[in-house]
C-alpha positions as CSV (number, residue, x, y, z in Angstrom):
1,M,-28.2,8.4,33.9
2,N,-26.6,5.1,34.8
3,K,-24.0,4.7,37.6
4,S,-21.6,1.7,37.6
5,D,-18.6,0.5,39.6
6,I,-15.4,0.5,37.4
7,S,-11.7,0.0,37.9
8,F,-8.5,0.8,36.0
9,M,-4.8,0.1,36.5
10,S,-2.4,2.7,37.7
11,D,1.2,1.5,37.9
12,S,0.1,-2.1,38.3
13,T,-2.3,-1.2,41.1
14,R,-6.1,-1.2,40.7
15,C,-7.9,2.0,41.3
16,A,-11.7,1.9,42.0
17,G,-14.2,4.4,40.8
18,W,-17.7,5.1,39.7
19,F,-18.7,6.0,36.1
20,Y,-21.9,8.0,35.6
21,L,-23.2,7.5,32.0
22,A,-25.3,10.5,31.0
23,D,-28.4,10.0,28.9
24,V,-27.0,11.5,25.7
25,D,-26.7,10.5,22.1
26,G,-23.1,10.2,20.8
27,P,-19.8,10.9,22.5
28,A,-20.0,13.5,25.2
29,P,-17.5,15.3,27.5
30,C,-16.4,13.6,30.6
31,I,-15.6,15.1,34.0
32,V,-12.9,13.3,35.9
33,M,-13.1,13.8,39.7
34,A,-11.1,13.0,42.8
35,H,-11.2,14.2,46.4
36,G,-8.8,16.1,48.5
37,L,-6.5,15.2,51.4
38,A,-7.2,11.5,52.3
39,G,-10.8,12.0,51.1
40,V,-12.7,9.2,49.3
41,K,-15.4,9.4,46.6
42,E,-18.2,8.7,49.1
43,M,-17.6,12.0,50.8
44,R,-20.1,13.9,48.7
45,L,-18.5,13.6,45.3
46,D,-21.6,11.6,44.3
47,A,-23.7,14.7,44.8
48,Y,-21.6,16.6,42.3
49,A,-21.5,13.7,39.8
50,E,-25.3,13.4,39.8
51,R,-25.7,17.1,39.0
52,F,-23.2,16.9,36.2
53,A,-24.6,13.7,34.7
54,A,-28.1,15.2,34.8
55,Q,-26.8,18.0,32.5
56,G,-25.4,15.6,29.9
57,Y,-21.8,15.1,31.1
58,H,-20.3,11.7,31.7
59,V,-18.5,11.6,35.0
60,L,-15.6,9.4,36.4
61,V,-15.1,9.6,40.1
62,F,-12.1,7.7,41.5
63,D,-10.2,6.9,44.7
64,Y,-6.4,7.3,44.7
65,R,-4.2,4.4,45.2
66,H,-3.8,3.4,48.9
67,F,-7.2,5.0,49.7
68,G,-10.8,4.1,49.8
69,A,-11.9,1.2,47.6
70,S,-8.7,1.4,45.6
71,E,-5.8,-1.1,46.1
72,G,-2.3,-0.3,47.2
73,S,-0.1,-1.2,50.1
74,P,0.7,0.2,52.6
75,R,-2.7,1.8,53.2
76,Q,-3.2,5.6,53.5
77,L,0.1,6.5,51.8
78,L,-0.3,9.9,50.2
79,D,2.4,10.4,47.5
80,I,2.0,13.4,45.3
81,G,3.8,11.8,42.4
82,K,1.7,8.7,42.6
83,Q,-1.5,10.7,42.7
84,H,-0.4,12.5,39.5
85,G,0.0,9.1,38.0
86,D,-3.5,8.2,39.1
87,W,-4.8,11.2,37.3
88,T,-3.0,10.1,34.1
89,A,-4.4,6.6,34.4
90,A,-8.0,7.9,35.1
91,V,-8.0,10.2,32.1
92,G,-6.6,7.4,30.0
93,Y,-9.5,5.2,31.1
94,A,-12.0,7.9,30.4
95,R,-10.7,8.5,26.9
96,S,-10.8,4.8,26.2
97,R,-14.6,4.6,26.6
98,H,-16.5,5.0,23.3
99,E,-19.1,7.1,25.0
100,V,-16.6,9.8,25.8
101,D,-15.5,12.6,23.5
102,P,-11.7,12.4,24.0
103,S,-11.4,16.2,23.3
104,G,-13.8,16.9,26.2
105,I,-12.0,15.8,29.3
106,V,-12.6,18.1,32.3
107,L,-10.5,17.8,35.4
108,W,-12.3,18.5,38.7
109,G,-10.3,18.6,41.9
110,S,-11.0,20.0,45.4
111,S,-8.5,21.0,48.1
112,L,-5.3,19.1,47.5
113,S,-6.7,17.7,44.3
114,G,-7.5,21.2,43.2
115,G,-3.8,21.7,43.1
116,H,-3.3,18.4,41.2
117,V,-5.6,19.5,38.4
118,M,-3.7,22.7,38.0
119,A,-0.5,20.8,37.8
120,M,-1.8,18.1,35.3
121,A,-4.1,20.2,33.1
122,E,-1.8,20.8,30.2
123,S,0.0,17.5,30.1
124,L,-3.4,15.7,30.1
125,R,-4.7,18.1,27.5
126,A,-7.8,18.9,29.4
127,A,-10.6,20.9,27.8
128,A,-11.3,22.7,31.0
129,V,-10.4,22.6,34.7
130,I,-12.4,23.1,37.9
131,A,-10.3,23.8,41.0
132,Q,-12.5,24.1,44.1
133,I,-10.9,25.6,47.2
134,P,-7.5,24.5,45.8
135,H,-4.2,23.9,47.5
136,T,-1.9,26.2,45.5
137,D,1.1,27.2,47.6
138,G,2.9,24.8,49.9
139,F,4.8,27.4,51.8
140,A,1.6,29.4,52.5
141,S,-0.1,26.3,53.8
142,V,2.7,25.4,56.1
143,R,2.9,29.0,57.4
144,A,-0.9,28.9,58.1
145,L,-0.2,26.0,60.4
146,G,2.0,28.1,62.7
147,P,5.5,27.3,63.7
148,S,4.6,25.0,66.6
149,Q,2.3,22.8,64.6
150,A,4.6,22.7,61.6
151,L,7.5,21.6,63.8
152,K,5.4,18.9,65.4
153,L,4.3,17.5,62.0
154,T,7.9,17.6,60.7
155,G,8.9,15.4,63.6
156,H,6.2,12.9,62.8
157,G,7.1,13.1,59.2
158,L,10.8,12.4,59.8
159,Y,10.0,9.4,62.0
160,D,7.7,7.9,59.3
161,A,10.4,8.6,56.7
162,A,12.9,6.8,58.8
163,R,10.6,3.8,59.2
164,A,10.1,3.7,55.4
165,L,13.9,3.5,54.9
166,L,14.0,0.6,57.3
167,R,11.0,-1.0,55.5
168,L,8.8,-0.8,58.5
169,S,5.1,-0.1,58.6
170,P,4.1,3.6,58.3
171,H,3.7,5.9,61.2
172,Y,0.3,7.6,60.9
173,V,-1.2,10.9,61.8
174,N,-4.9,11.9,61.4
175,A,-6.0,14.0,58.5
176,S,-8.0,16.2,60.8
177,G,-8.0,16.9,64.5
178,E,-8.5,19.4,67.3
179,P,-6.3,22.4,67.4
180,G,-2.8,21.4,68.8
181,S,-3.3,17.7,68.0
182,P,-0.8,15.9,65.7
183,A,-3.1,16.1,62.7
184,L,-2.6,17.6,59.2
185,M,-5.6,19.9,59.5
186,T,-6.3,21.4,62.9
187,A,-8.0,24.7,62.3
188,P,-11.3,25.0,64.1
189,E,-13.2,24.3,60.8
190,A,-11.4,20.9,60.5
191,R,-14.3,19.4,62.4
192,G,-16.3,19.7,59.2
193,Y,-14.1,17.2,57.4
194,L,-15.6,14.1,59.1
195,H,-19.1,15.5,58.6
196,L,-18.7,14.7,54.9
197,V,-18.5,10.9,55.7
198,P,-21.9,9.2,55.1
199,V,-23.5,7.6,58.1
200,G,-22.5,3.9,58.3
201,H,-19.5,4.3,56.0
202,H,-16.2,3.1,57.4
203,F,-13.6,5.8,56.8
204,D,-10.0,5.7,57.7
205,E,-8.7,9.2,58.2
206,R,-5.1,8.3,58.9
207,V,-2.3,9.5,56.6
208,A,1.3,8.2,56.5
209,A,3.1,11.1,58.3
210,R,5.8,11.5,55.6
211,F,3.4,13.6,53.6
212,A,4.0,16.4,56.1
213,L,7.6,16.7,54.6
214,A,6.3,17.0,51.1
215,V,3.3,19.4,51.3
216,G,5.4,22.5,51.9
217,L,7.3,21.9,48.7
218,Y,4.2,21.5,46.6
219,S,3.0,24.7,44.9
220,P,1.0,23.8,41.9
221,G,-0.4,27.3,41.7
222,R,2.8,28.4,39.9
223,K,1.7,26.3,36.9
224,T,-1.2,28.7,36.2
225,R,1.1,31.5,34.8
226,T,1.3,29.6,31.5
227,L,-1.8,27.5,31.7
228,A,-3.5,27.7,28.3
229,V,-6.7,25.9,29.5
230,P,-9.9,27.4,30.8
231,I,-9.9,27.1,34.5
232,L,-12.5,28.0,37.2
233,V,-10.9,28.7,40.6
234,Q,-13.4,28.8,43.5
235,V,-12.1,30.3,46.7
236,A,-13.6,30.3,50.2
237,S,-12.8,33.6,51.7
238,K,-13.1,32.2,55.3
239,D,-10.9,29.2,54.4
240,Q,-8.5,28.3,57.3
241,T,-7.0,25.3,55.7
242,T,-5.9,26.4,52.2
243,P,-5.0,30.1,52.3
244,P,-7.4,31.9,50.0
245,A,-4.9,34.7,49.1
246,A,-2.6,32.1,47.4
247,A,-5.5,30.7,45.4
248,I,-6.7,34.1,44.3
249,K,-3.2,34.9,43.1
250,A,-3.0,31.7,41.1
251,A,-6.4,32.4,39.5
252,R,-5.5,36.0,38.6
253,Q,-2.3,35.1,36.9
254,T,-3.7,32.4,34.5
255,P,-4.6,33.7,31.0
256,F,-7.9,31.8,30.8
257,G,-8.9,31.8,34.4
258,V,-12.3,32.6,36.0
259,L,-12.2,33.4,39.7
260,K,-15.2,33.0,42.0
261,A,-15.1,33.9,45.7
262,Y,-17.6,32.8,48.4
263,D,-18.0,33.9,52.0
264,I,-17.7,30.4,53.4
265,G,-15.1,28.1,55.0
266,H,-13.1,25.2,53.5
267,F,-15.6,22.4,54.0
268,E,-18.8,24.2,53.2
269,P,-18.8,23.9,49.4
270,Y,-19.7,20.2,49.7
271,V,-23.0,20.7,51.6
272,D,-26.1,23.0,51.4
273,P,-26.6,25.9,51.5
274,A,-23.3,26.6,49.7
275,F,-23.3,23.5,47.5
276,N,-26.1,24.5,45.2
277,G,-24.4,27.8,44.2
278,I,-21.0,26.2,44.0
279,V,-22.1,23.5,41.5
280,G,-24.3,26.0,39.7
281,D,-21.3,28.1,38.9
282,Q,-19.3,25.0,37.8
283,L,-22.0,24.1,35.3
284,E,-22.2,27.6,34.0
285,F,-18.4,27.7,33.5
286,L,-18.5,24.3,31.7
287,Q,-21.1,25.5,29.3
288,V,-19.0,28.4,28.2
289,A,-15.6,26.7,28.3
290,L,-16.6,23.6,26.4
291,E,-18.4,25.5,23.7
292,R,-15.0,27.1,22.7
293,R,-13.1,23.8,22.2
294,T,-12.2,22.7,18.7
295,G,-11.2,19.1,19.4
296,L,-7.9,17.8,20.8
297,P,-5.3,20.5,20.2
298,D,-2.4,19.4,18.2
299,S,-3.4,15.7,18.4
300,R,-0.2,13.8,17.7
301,T,0.5,10.3,16.4
302,V,3.0,7.7,17.7
303,V,4.0,4.2,16.7
304,I,5.1,2.0,19.6
305,T,6.8,-1.4,19.0
306,G,6.7,-4.1,21.7
307,A,3.6,-2.4,23.1
308,A,1.7,-5.3,24.5
309,A,3.6,-5.7,27.8
310,G,6.1,-4.0,30.2
311,I,7.5,-0.6,29.3
312,G,5.7,-0.6,25.9
313,R,2.3,-1.1,27.5
314,A,2.9,1.5,30.2
315,A,4.0,4.0,27.5
316,A,0.9,3.2,25.4
317,R,-1.3,4.0,28.4
318,R,0.6,7.3,29.1
319,F,0.4,8.5,25.5
320,A,-3.3,7.5,25.2
321,A,-4.1,9.5,28.4
322,L,-2.2,12.5,27.0
323,G,-4.5,12.4,23.9
324,W,-2.1,11.0,21.4
325,T,-3.3,8.7,18.6
326,L,-1.5,5.4,18.8
327,C,-0.3,2.6,16.5
328,V,0.5,-0.1,19.0
329,T,2.4,-3.1,17.6
330,D,3.6,-6.4,19.0
331,V,4.2,-10.0,17.9
332,N,1.7,-11.1,20.6
333,S,-1.8,-10.6,19.0
334,A,-3.6,-11.9,22.1
335,A,-1.9,-9.3,24.3
336,L,-2.7,-6.6,21.8
337,Q,-6.3,-7.5,22.0
338,S,-6.1,-7.1,25.8
339,L,-4.6,-3.6,25.3
340,R,-7.4,-2.8,22.8
341,E,-10.0,-3.6,25.4
342,E,-8.2,-1.3,27.8
343,L,-7.5,1.7,25.5
344,G,-10.4,1.5,23.2
345,D,-10.9,1.4,19.4
346,R,-9.8,4.9,18.4
347,H,-6.2,3.6,18.2
348,T,-4.6,1.2,15.6
349,Y,-3.5,-2.3,16.8
350,A,-1.2,-4.3,14.5
351,T,0.6,-7.6,14.9
352,M,4.1,-6.9,13.7
353,N,7.5,-8.6,13.9
354,V,10.2,-5.9,13.9
355,T,12.7,-8.3,12.3
356,D,10.4,-8.7,9.2
357,K,10.9,-5.7,6.9
358,D,7.7,-6.4,4.9
359,D,5.7,-6.5,8.1
360,V,7.2,-3.2,9.3
361,S,6.7,-1.5,5.9
362,R,3.0,-2.6,5.7
363,V,2.1,-1.4,9.3
364,L,3.9,1.9,9.0
365,A,2.4,2.7,5.6
366,D,-1.1,1.8,6.7
367,F,-0.9,4.0,9.8
368,A,0.6,6.9,8.0
369,A,-2.1,6.7,5.3
370,K,-4.8,7.2,8.0
371,H,-3.1,10.4,9.2
372,G,-2.2,12.4,6.2
373,G,0.8,10.5,5.1
374,S,2.9,11.0,8.2
375,F,3.2,10.3,11.9
376,D,5.0,12.3,14.7
377,L,6.9,9.8,16.8
378,L,8.5,6.4,16.6
379,L,9.2,4.6,19.9
380,N,11.5,1.7,19.2
381,N,10.7,-0.3,22.4
382,A,10.6,-3.9,21.2
383,G,13.5,-5.9,22.8
384,V,14.5,-9.3,24.1
385,A,17.1,-10.5,26.6
386,F,18.5,-13.9,27.6
387,L,20.7,-13.5,30.7
388,G,23.3,-15.9,32.0
389,D,26.7,-17.2,31.0
390,F,27.4,-16.6,27.3
391,E,28.2,-20.2,26.4
392,A,25.2,-21.5,28.3
393,R,22.8,-19.8,25.9
394,T,22.2,-21.2,22.4
395,L,23.4,-19.4,19.3
396,E,19.8,-19.0,18.2
397,Q,19.1,-17.1,21.4
398,H,22.0,-14.7,20.9
399,E,20.9,-14.2,17.3
400,L,17.4,-13.4,18.5
401,V,18.7,-10.7,20.8
402,T,20.7,-9.0,18.1
403,G,17.9,-9.6,15.6
404,V,15.2,-7.8,17.6
405,N,17.3,-5.2,19.5
406,V,19.5,-4.2,16.6
407,N,17.9,-5.1,13.3
408,G,14.4,-4.3,14.7
409,V,15.5,-0.7,15.5
410,L,17.3,-0.5,12.2
411,N,14.3,-1.7,10.2
412,C,11.7,0.5,11.9
413,T,13.8,3.7,11.9
414,Y,14.8,3.3,8.2
415,L,11.3,2.5,7.0
416,A,9.7,5.3,9.2
417,F,11.8,8.0,7.6
418,P,9.5,8.9,4.7
419,Y,6.7,9.5,7.2
420,L,8.6,11.2,9.9
421,S,10.2,13.6,7.5
422,K,6.8,14.9,6.5
423,A,5.8,15.7,10.1
424,E,6.7,18.9,12.0
425,E,9.1,18.3,14.8
426,A,9.2,14.5,14.4
427,K,10.9,12.3,17.0
428,V,12.5,8.9,17.3
429,I,12.9,7.5,20.8
430,N,15.0,4.3,21.1
431,M,14.9,2.1,24.2
432,C,18.5,1.7,25.3
433,S,19.7,0.6,28.7
434,A,22.2,1.2,31.5
435,A,23.8,-1.9,30.0
436,A,25.2,0.4,27.3
437,E,27.5,2.2,29.8
438,Y,29.8,-0.8,30.4
439,G,29.7,-4.3,28.9
440,L,27.9,-6.4,31.5
441,P,28.9,-10.1,32.1
442,S,26.0,-12.5,32.1
443,E,24.2,-10.3,29.5
444,A,26.9,-9.9,26.9
445,S,24.7,-10.1,23.8
446,Y,22.1,-7.8,25.3
447,S,24.6,-5.3,26.5
448,A,26.3,-5.3,23.1
449,S,23.0,-4.7,21.4
450,K,22.3,-1.7,23.6
451,F,25.8,-0.3,22.9
452,W,24.7,-0.4,19.2
453,V,21.5,1.4,20.0
454,R,23.4,4.1,21.9
455,G,25.9,4.6,19.1
456,F,23.1,4.6,16.5
457,T,21.1,7.1,18.5
458,E,24.1,9.5,18.9
459,A,24.9,9.3,15.1
460,M,21.3,9.7,14.0
461,N,20.7,12.6,16.4
462,I,23.3,14.5,14.4
463,E,22.3,13.2,10.9
464,W,18.6,13.7,11.1
465,E,18.8,17.2,12.7
466,Q,18.8,18.5,9.1
467,H,15.4,16.8,8.5
468,G,13.9,18.2,11.7
469,I,13.8,14.8,13.3
470,H,15.1,14.6,16.9
471,V,16.5,11.2,17.9
472,C,17.2,10.3,21.6
473,D,17.3,7.2,23.8
474,I,16.1,6.0,27.2
475,M,18.7,4.3,29.4
476,P,17.0,2.7,32.4
477,N,18.5,0.4,35.0
478,F,16.7,-2.9,35.7
479,V,13.0,-2.5,35.4
480,A,10.2,-4.7,36.9
481,T,8.7,-6.2,33.6
482,P,7.8,-9.7,32.5
483,M,11.2,-9.8,30.7
484,M,12.9,-9.3,34.1
485,D,10.8,-11.9,35.9
486,I,13.0,-14.7,34.7
487,A,16.3,-12.8,35.2
488,H,18.0,-14.1,38.3
489,T,21.7,-13.4,37.6
490,E,24.1,-12.3,40.3
491,L,24.3,-8.8,38.8
492,V,20.5,-8.4,38.9
493,N,20.4,-9.7,42.5
494,S,23.2,-7.3,43.5
495,V,21.8,-4.2,41.9
496,G,18.1,-5.0,42.5
497,V,15.0,-4.3,40.4
498,K,13.8,-1.0,41.8
499,L,12.1,0.7,38.7
500,T,8.6,0.1,37.4
501,A,7.5,0.3,33.8
502,D,5.5,3.4,34.7
503,D,8.7,5.1,35.9
504,V,10.2,4.6,32.5
505,A,7.0,5.5,30.7
506,D,7.0,8.9,32.5
507,T,10.5,9.6,31.2
508,I,9.4,8.6,27.7
509,T,6.6,11.1,27.6
510,K,8.9,13.8,29.0
511,A,11.4,13.0,26.2
512,A,8.6,13.2,23.7
513,G,8.3,16.9,24.4
514,D,12.0,17.6,24.5
515,R,14.4,18.4,21.6
516,T,17.6,19.0,23.5
517,R,18.7,15.8,25.2
518,V,20.2,12.7,23.6
519,H,20.3,10.3,26.5
520,W,17.7,10.0,29.2
521,K,18.9,8.0,32.2
522,V,16.2,6.5,34.5
523,D,17.1,5.2,37.9
524,T,16.5,5.5,41.6
525,T,18.4,8.1,43.6
526,K,20.7,5.4,44.9
527,G,21.2,3.9,41.4
528,T,21.9,7.3,39.9
529,I,24.6,8.0,42.5
530,L,26.2,4.5,42.0
531,R,26.2,4.9,38.2
532,A,27.8,8.4,38.5
533,I,30.5,7.0,40.8
534,N,31.1,4.0,38.6
535,N,31.3,6.0,35.4
536,R,33.9,8.3,36.8
537,C,36.2,5.6,38.2
538,P,39.5,4.7,36.5
539,A,39.0,1.9,34.1
540,P,40.7,-0.9,36.2
541,I,38.6,0.0,39.3
542,R,35.4,0.3,37.2
543,R,36.1,-3.2,35.7
544,S,36.7,-4.6,39.2
545,L,33.4,-3.1,40.5
546,I,31.4,-4.6,37.6
547,K,33.1,-7.9,38.0
548,R,32.3,-8.0,41.7
549,L,28.7,-7.0,41.3
550,A,28.2,-9.7,38.6
551,G,29.8,-12.4,40.8
552,Y,32.7,-13.2,38.6
């Protein structure tokens, strides 16, 4: 067994972890682990990892963004959506390692993370799940606090949320505290939380108080009704922190669940004497659950254009983490090599210019030949933009915009048809834009190219239905990507760049599993409201609003 410090990127933020390399020959299953509420990997997760590695399992233990050794500002910010994203990134990292069997990913979570692994198991195509003393029902957890404590934490949460709106530093509460104190865990057993911290280790137990507003709405136990993944749910019958009755209900309703109950409290599984029996049951469960697996179920294939940076790179990470087999293409061969180093060699990497029909034909044919003559999804992501006054740009720049954004989509879609038509429930996803809702000054050529993509998508959605191919597009507002780094028009400055590439990638992966919608709009809450108002205004008012925002 060899333990090493590792790191991986999650939404442009570096997460820190440990990787335990088991002494085995050939690829082996990997257990991906993270701690509960504000916990860090040093709080006894190493004890579990050592036991797992000794039995031949590779182990990845990581800290969430904003916590422990991971980066992220402000510190101690607990955001459920971000933590789900960290799981996706962690699993993607694990699957990228040649030592890991990509069909043998096990999700291990305790307390709050026990809920996360329930919520993420199917989307991450886990082979098995271990949920130790899991948070399963937000309402039950809030009710267990009592009305006085719940009201107190709500006040702190609202104050912190208000500070966030004003872009001020967070207002913190402690993760654990004495009964009646303004802490998230105040049951008498909460004293055991800090006992998990090693002597001499500096531990910050604060949490941004806004989490108190979210926890009551988070009930991942509902996901178990349809969870088609083997799951071990370990419940502490004396648990005063995560109500055991809710966890038992979640375990009993899952089709492939194993329930184990122990006469202990919430913080006892981590230490002896309970630890040995807890981890022993986990190893016994894994032996049975992993023997039944037959490889990645329904492993699917995707071709991504413009995959070396920005949205394309984020989408590649997401699909890889979800177990898809990728053909990632880009004109930038050096950036593709960087992506290969991140995602591993089980995917195909091809330098390809979407405006070159011979290039496209060669790459698509080669990839399809490796996968039975077909592939499942084409993501037309490659695109360019030159923003500014129309006459200030060269004709060659305008031609490049239409060449890549229009002809590139046309070439790839047309030449992909023979392979998509052979796949079951094939899909084409075109990267469109909010610029396809109204022609935008300072980006006339780009906006026009995206109007073409929108019209093309709508037409092909109808045409290719007869072939079993679903066509849709993604319409984000301004996204923080390298392409936007040089965009400083009045319109961009007025609207702001609020979305990340990972925000769009999340929507892309959702769209990949949907066959009903044609357009997927991606925006912040504020942006969604503004777009809805603008799109419903009378034409003269709408034109005036666009003109004002663009500074004309």
